[in-house]
N, C-alpha and C positions, 0 to 999 in steps of 0.2 A: 719089486714085486711084494705083494702082501698076501698071506693066506697059504693054504696047503694045496691049492689047485683043485679042490674038490667041488667048489661052488661055481656059480655063474661068473663069467668073465666081466669085469668092470674096467674099463679103460678111460683114463682122464688125461687131460692136457691143461697145463697152466700157461696162460698166454704170454706172460712176461716175468722177468726176474723180480720186479717189485711186487707183483701179486704173490709170488712164491714166498718172498720175505715176509709180507704181511700175514699170510696164512700161518707160517711157521711161528711168528711172534705172538699172534693172538688168534688162534683157530676158532675159538668159541664165537667171536664176532666176525672175523675177516673171511672165514671160509664162505659164510652166507653172503657177505657183501660181494666178494669176488664172483660168486655164482650169479648173483643178481646183475652184476656189471658185464657178464659174459666173458670174464677173464679166467674162470675155472670152468672148464668145458668137459662135458661127458661125451667121450667118443663112442662108448659102448656101455649099456646099462643106463639107469637113471639115478637121480640124486639119492633116493632112498637106498637103492642097492649099494651105492658108495658108502653112505653113512653106516649101514648095517655091517658092511664088510669091515670098515675101520673099527667099529665098536666091538666086534667079535675077535678082533686080532690085536687090540691094544689094551692098555690099562689106563687108569686115571692118574697113575703115579709117575708122570713124565714131565712134571713142571720144573723148569729151571728157575733161578731166583727172580729174574725180571718177570716171568709169567706169574709166579707166585705173588709178587708184589702187585701186579696188575689185578689179580683176582681178589686179593685182600682189600685193595682200594675200592673195587666195585662193591664188595660186600659192605664196607663201611658206608659208602655213599647211599646204597639202597636202604640200609638200615636207618640212616638218618632221614632220608626222604619220606619213609613210611611213618615217621614219628612227627613230622612237621605239622603244625596246626593249620596250614594253608589247605583249603579244600580244592583239590585239583581232580576230584572224582568225575565231574561232568566232562572235563577236557579229556581225561584219560579214556573215558567211555567212548567219547566221540571219535577219538583217534582210530578206533576199530569198528565199533558198531554203527557209526553214521556213515560208513561206506555205502556205495550204491546197493540198494536192495537187489538189483539185478545180479550183482556179484554172488550174493549168498544163494540166490535162486539156481545158480549154476551147479551146485553140489549138494544142497540140503534136501531133505525129504519134503513131501508135500505140506507138512505141517510146520516147516521152518524150525525144526528142533536143532539148536546149535549147542548141544551137549551130548555127553556119552549115551548111546543107545544100550539096550539090555538084550543081549543075544541069548534069550532063553525061550524055546529050545535052541541049541546051536545050529548054525547054518541058515537061519531065517534071513529075510531081505532087510535092507536098512529100514524101509518103511515099517515092516513088522516089528523090528527091534525097537524103533522109537515109540511105537504104541505100547510095547511091552514095558518100556521105561516108565511111561506115564502111568500105566496100570500098576506097576510095582510100587511107585511112590504114593499113588492114590490109596492103595491098600494099606500102607503104613500110616497114613494120615488118619485112619479110622473115621472117615467123614460121616456126618449125620445130616439129615435134612435141616435146612434153614440156618446152618451155621455161617458165621463170618470168617472168611479166609483172607489172609494176606500173603501175597507172593512177592518176595523180595528179589528183584531182578527178573522181570516178567517176559523179557525177550520179545518175540513177535506174537505173543499171546496164546500159543498153542496149549501149554500146560493149563493155564487159567481156564480156558474154554472147555478143555476136557473135564476138569474137575467140576465146573459149573453144570455142564450138561449131564454128567454122571450122577449128580446129587440134587434131588428136588429142592428148590427154594434156596440153594447155596448162594451166598452173597460174597462176591470176590472183589478184592482190590489188588491190582497188580501195579507195582511201581518200577520205574526204570529211569535212568539218566540219558538214554538215547532218544533223541527227537525222532529219528527215522524209525526206530522200533515202535515208538509210541504211535506214530502215524499209521503204521501198518496194523498194529494191534487193535486200535480203534476202528479201523475200516473193517477188519475181520469180525470183530464183535458185532458191529452193526449189520454185517451181511448175514450173521447167524441169528439175529434177533435177540441178542443177549444184553443189550445196553441197560436194561432195567435192573440187572443184578450183577453185571460184570463191568467194572470200570478200570481203566488204565490211566495212571497219572505219572507226570514228570516230577519225580519226588526222590529226595535223598532219604534213605531210611533213618539217618541220624537226627533228622529234624521232625520226625513224626511224633506227635503228642496226643494225649487225650483219648486214645482209642484202645480197645481191647479186642483181640481176635481169638476165636476158638481154635483156629489152626493157622500155622505159619509154614510156608514151604519156600525153600530157596534152592534153585538148581543152577549150578554152574556160575554162581555169582561170588561165592566166598573167596575164590581165587583172586578177586580184585580188591578185597578188603585191605590187604596189606598187613604184614606181621605185627606192626606197631598198633593196630587197631582191633585186634581180636577181642580183647576185654570190652571195649566200647561196643563192639557188634553184639556180643551176647548179653550185655547189660541192657541194651536196647530191646533185644528179644524178650528178656525177662519183663521189661516194662510193658511191651505190647501184647504179650501172651496172657490169655485168661488163666485163672488159677487151676482150672481143670483142662487146660489146653494142651495141644500136642504140636510139635514142630518136627519136620523132617528136612535135614540139611544134606544135599548131594553135592559133592565137591571132588575135584582132582586132589590126590594126596600122594605123598612120597614116602619111602620107607624110613627116612631119617631126616632131621633138619638139614637144610642146605644154606640157610641164612641169606641167599640171594637168588635172583632169577637169572636164567640163561641170558647172556649179554645180547644176543640177537633178538630174542623175544622181547626183552625189556626195551630195546631201542625201536623196533620196527612193528611189533605186534601188540603187546599188552603192557604199556607203560605202567610201572609201579605195581604190577601184579606180583603175587607170591604164592607158590604151591606149598601148603603146609604138610607136615606129617601128622598122623593121628595124635602122636605124643605132644605136639605143639597145640593141638586143637582142644583136647579134652580138659586141660587145667583151666582155660578161660571160661568154659562152660560151667565147671564147678564153682569157680570164683564168683560167677554171676548168680549163684544160688539156684541153678537149674539142675535137673536130674538127667543123667544119661540112661536112657531106657533100652537102646539097642544100637549096636554098631555092626554094619555089614560091609565087607570088602568085596568089590567086583573087579577082579584081575582080568586084564587083557580085553575087556569089552570095549574100552576106548581105542585100542589098537585096531580092532575090527572096524569100528566106526570110522576112524581116520583113514583106514585103507579104502573104505567105500567113498569117503569125501574126496580123497586125493585122486582116485581113479576117475571119478566124475568130473572133477575140476580139470584134470589134464585132458580128458576127452572133449572138454569145452574150451580148450585153449584159445581158439580164434575169437570166441565171444569175450573171454576175459581180457585179451589183448585189445580188442576193440573198445572195451570199457575204459581201460587204463593204458597200459603199454606192456611191452615185452619185459621190461625190468620188474614191473609190478607183478606180472605173472610168475616170474622166477622167484620173487620174494615170497609169494604165497605158496608156491610149490615147495620151497625149502621149509617154510613154516609147517606145512602139513606133513611133509616127509620127516622132518626132525621130531615133531610131536609124536608121530607113530612110532618112531624108533625109541622114544622115551618110554613108551608103554610096553614095547616088546623087549627092550634090552636094558633099560635103566630101572625097571621094576616099579614105575609109577602105576597107580591104580585109582579107582573111584572108591570113596568112602561115603556111605549113607548113615547118618547119625540121627536117631530118633530121640527127641528131647521133650521133657515135660517139667512141670513144677510139682506134680503130685504123683506118687507111685501107683495110685489107683486109676490113673487116666489111661493106662495101657494094660493089656491082658498080661497074664503071668506065663504065657507061652507064645510061640510064633505060629501056631496053627491058623490063626485068624488071617494071616497074609494070603495063603493059598485060597482060603474060603472067599475072601473079598475079591481076589483076582478072578475067581470063577464067575462071580456075579458081574464083575466089570466086563468080562468077555461077552456076557449076554447083552449088556448095554451097548457095547461096541458093534455087535451084530445088527443093531437096529438104528445106530447113529447115522444121521444124514451125512453124505459125502462132504469132504472139505472143498469149498469153492476156491477157485484160483483168484488171487488178487490181481487187479489190473494195475500194473506199474506204469 
């Protein structure tokens, strides 16, 4: 028995002794694997309920010597892999983002926003919160008509199209390493008549040359850069950003360095990803000769987002199983549940960092954000509805 009896009852069953031994030996990886394989079974409650109960009733200081050795080995391996000169970015991206578009359609909002929503005001729907996220970032970008904008990690095109439609004459280049996302982005841009000034390319940011952009935005991509590449990332930003330009970086962050990614996430979900702390992110920005103009922390907003995603995904279990299989469904349920737990109980959060080269590129107060959001709401009220993509 775990807990004081005051919470909801969670009952689990381990199917065999080997599964129990594997979980005890390496819970970070093997709990998820045994759940995927149907050998760790929830008799009452769901996997998030179980993970939250464990987190609230245990500490991280329970490692024995073999477990500690395993953790140190994983840290060393991930640190090495993040610094290798071999470019595996496209393969790593494809592992996750080139899954069937129909999978993501099961749980994302109508604009296919696969990053943290902004629940301001509290209690709004997922769709409203994703619009609020785009609005908040657009306000911080200080967009002006006819500017050139680069989006690093353009997803399914929703952010780029929002920025372009909100700003007269804006010319946007969105880059991605996902062929499936590229296909959808281009289709959506064509459907909305934006191909003359919104283009999406299969492009690694590291090989871009010879261009300058007035604005750069990156949402939910920095987590894939890898801790060994932070300096290279921001040096490239410095190279691509105009002298009076502004960048907004939106990324998951953690309260302190961890040096390695969760073993289950690394193996099954985001190979070679790494969630940085603010303290790990700011020094490379400064070393690149860039100025940090604003840092905002959004706590718990991703927990709310993930809760909505997980509930929608579970409600569409039959469709997910039909796309892949039961094991895949449990893998993604575990991923969504574990991620939500990370934001509710492990103090993960979203950081938004505004960056420039020139201290006069941004105002000397934050009042402009609310003013810009008010104007953007007026644009949203007249924006044409989003069309459904034919998959």
